[in-house]
N, C-alpha and C positions, 0 to 999 in steps of 0.2 A: 504494500500500500504506500503510495507516494505521500510525503508530508505535505500538508496544506497550511495555508495561513489561518491561524485560529480565529482571528478577528473577522476576516472576510467570511469564513465558514459560518460563524454565529450570526453575523449581521444579515446573512441571506435567509435566515429562518425566523419567521415572525414569532413562533412559539415552540422552542425546544424544551420548555418546561423547567425542570430543575437539572442542573448539570455539574459534573465534577471534571476538573482539569488537573492532571498530575504530570510532572515531567522534571527535567533537569535543565538548568539555565545554560545559555550558550557558552558561557565561560567555564562551565563544568563545576563551579564552586558551590552551588546550592541547589536544593530541591525546591520546586515551586508548586504551590497548591492553589487552586481556585474552586470555590463552590458558589453557585448562584441559584436563586429561586425567582420564579416568575409566577404570575397569577392572572386569571381571567375574572374570577368572582370577587365581590367585595370582601368576602371572608379571607380569601387567599392573599389579596393585596394589602390587607390590614395587618402587616407584619414588619418587624425590624429584626436585625441581628444585634445581639448584645453579648459582651464578653462574659464568660463564666469560667473561672479558673484559667487554665491554659487553652480552653476551647471557647465555643460560643453556643448560644441557644437562640431560638426564635421567641419572639414576644409580641403580643398584640400591641399595635401602635395606639389604637383607641380601644381600651378594654370594653367599653360600652357597646361596641359593634361586633365583638367576638361572638361567633355562633358555635360551630362544632370545632373544638380544639384538637380532636383526636388525631388528625393527620397533618396538622399544620404547626403545632407547638411541640418542639422536640429539641434535642441537642445535636446539631449537625456535625460538630467537631469536638472530639475528646482526645486527650493525650495520655498514653500509657507507657511510661518509660521513654524509649526511643521510637515508639510507634505513634504516629498521628493518624487517627481514624476520622474519616469524613463520609457521611452518608446523607440521604435525603429523607430519613425518618428515624423512628425510635430503634431501628436495628443498630444504630450507633452503640446503644447501651448493651445490646446482645453481644456484639463483637467485643466490646470492652470487657464484659464479664467473662466471656469464654477465654479471651487471651490472657486475662488476669489469672486464670486457672491453668495456664499452659497449653490451652487448646488452640486451634487454628482459626484463621479468618474464614476458611471454607466450612469448618465444623459449625461455627456460629450461624452462618447463612443457610446451612442446610436445615435449620430449624425454622426458617422464615419463608414467606412467599410474598407475592405482589400485594399491593394495597387493596383493601376491600371497598373500592369506590366505583363499582359498576355504574355505567357500562365501560368506563375507561380502563379499570383495573391497572392503575398506574404502576409501572415497574418500580422496584426498590433498587436503587443504584448505590454502590458502596465502594470505598477505596481505603487503602492503608499505605502509608509511606514509612519505610524503615531503612535508614542509611541511604544508599544510592539506588535502592530498589523500591518498586511499588506493585500493588495488586489492585485490580478493579473487578467488579462483579455487577451483574444485572439479573434480577429475579423477575420473570415475566409470566403472564398467563399464556396459554397456548393460542396465540393469535386472537386474543380477545375472549377465548373460552375459559371460564374460571374452573372448569372441571380438572384441569391439569396445570401444574406449575413447572416452568422450565428455568433451570439455574445455570448461569454461564460465569466462568471464572477466567481471568486473564492475568498472567504473571509476567512482570517485566523486571528481570534481574539485571543489575548493572546498567542502569539507564544511561543512554548516550547523551552527551552534551548537545544542547540545542534541540532536543526531541522530547515530546510528551504525547499524551493521549487525552481525548475528551470523550465522555459518555454522557448522555442526557436521557431524560425519561421519554420524550416524545419525538417521533420522526418529524412531525410538522403539526400545524394547527388542524383541527377537524372536529367532528361531532358524530360518534365518539372520537377521542383523540388517539391516533395510531401510535403504538409503542415504537421506541427506538429499535432498529434492526441492525444486525451484523456486529462486527468487531468495533471496539472503541476506535475513534478516528485519530490517525497519526497526525500530529501537528508540530509546527515549528515553535520553539521556545526562545525568548529573548534572555539577556542577562541583566536587563534594567527592571528592577522590581516595581518601581513606581509606574513605569510605562506599561508593564504587564497588567497592573490593576486598572489603570485609567482606560487603556484600550479595550480591555475585557468589558468593563462597565459600559463604555460607549458603544460597544458592538451589540449589546442586548437591546431588543426592541423597546423603544421608549415608553410605549403604552403598557406593556406587559411586565417589564422588569420590576423587581421588588427590592432585592438585596443581593450583595456580593461580599464574600469573604476571600481574601488572598493572604497567603503566607509564604515566606521564603525561609528555608532552614539551611544554615551553613553546614556544609559537610566537614569542615575543619574542626568546628567547636560546638556545633549544635545550637548556636544562637539563632533566634528567630526575629523576623520582622513581620508585622501583621497590619493589614488595612481592612476596614469595614466600610462599605458603601450602602447607604439606605436611601431609597427614594422618599420614604416618609421621614420627615425631620421635625 
C-alpha cells in the first residue's frame, strides 16, 4: 500500500467518524498519536476532551443537553507503564485491565465487539503504542449484520521513520453509516509536532469535527508533548 498524505486523505471525507493515527515522526525520534471524534447528532457534538491523569476523557460540554452517555462518555486515552492505549470507547479500560494482569491487547479485545447502536453498529477501533512499535484493531459487525462479530488485528513492529497508519470507524457518510473497510491506511508522518496537530485538526470536516487529541512520545527518554483541540470552548 502506497503512503498517502494524511491531511488530504481526511479532508476528502466528510464523515470518517472517530479515528486513530499512530506512527513515527520523520526524524525517527518520537512516536506520534492522534485521536479525533466527530458527530452528527446534538448529543455527539456536545463533547470536549479533558485531561485525566496521563490520559484524557470525554465530557459533556453542556451537561444540561446530555442525553445517552453510554457510548459517548469514556476515557479514550490511558497510560500503563510504557504503553499508551487509545480507543474510541470504554474498551480502553478493558485493554488497560487485561494488560495490567499481563495479558495481551488481543486477549482484551476478544472479549468485546462492535457498539450496540443499530443500524450503524459502529466499529470499536483501538490502538496501543509501546516503544517504537504499535498495534491497531477494529471490531466490526458482519457487514452490518449484528449476528456475527469480526475482529481484525494489525501489528507494526519497529515503525519506520516518517510512516504511520490511520483507522477510522466509518468509510464515509451515509444512513446507515458504512463501516471502515480493509487495512489501516498507510500515511506519511511529519517531524513537526505542532504542524501534525494543526493540520490534522484543519483537515477534519468543519461541520462534523468535535475534538482532537495529539501526543508525541520521545523514544530517547519517554517524555511527552500533548495538545487538545475542542470545537466547543
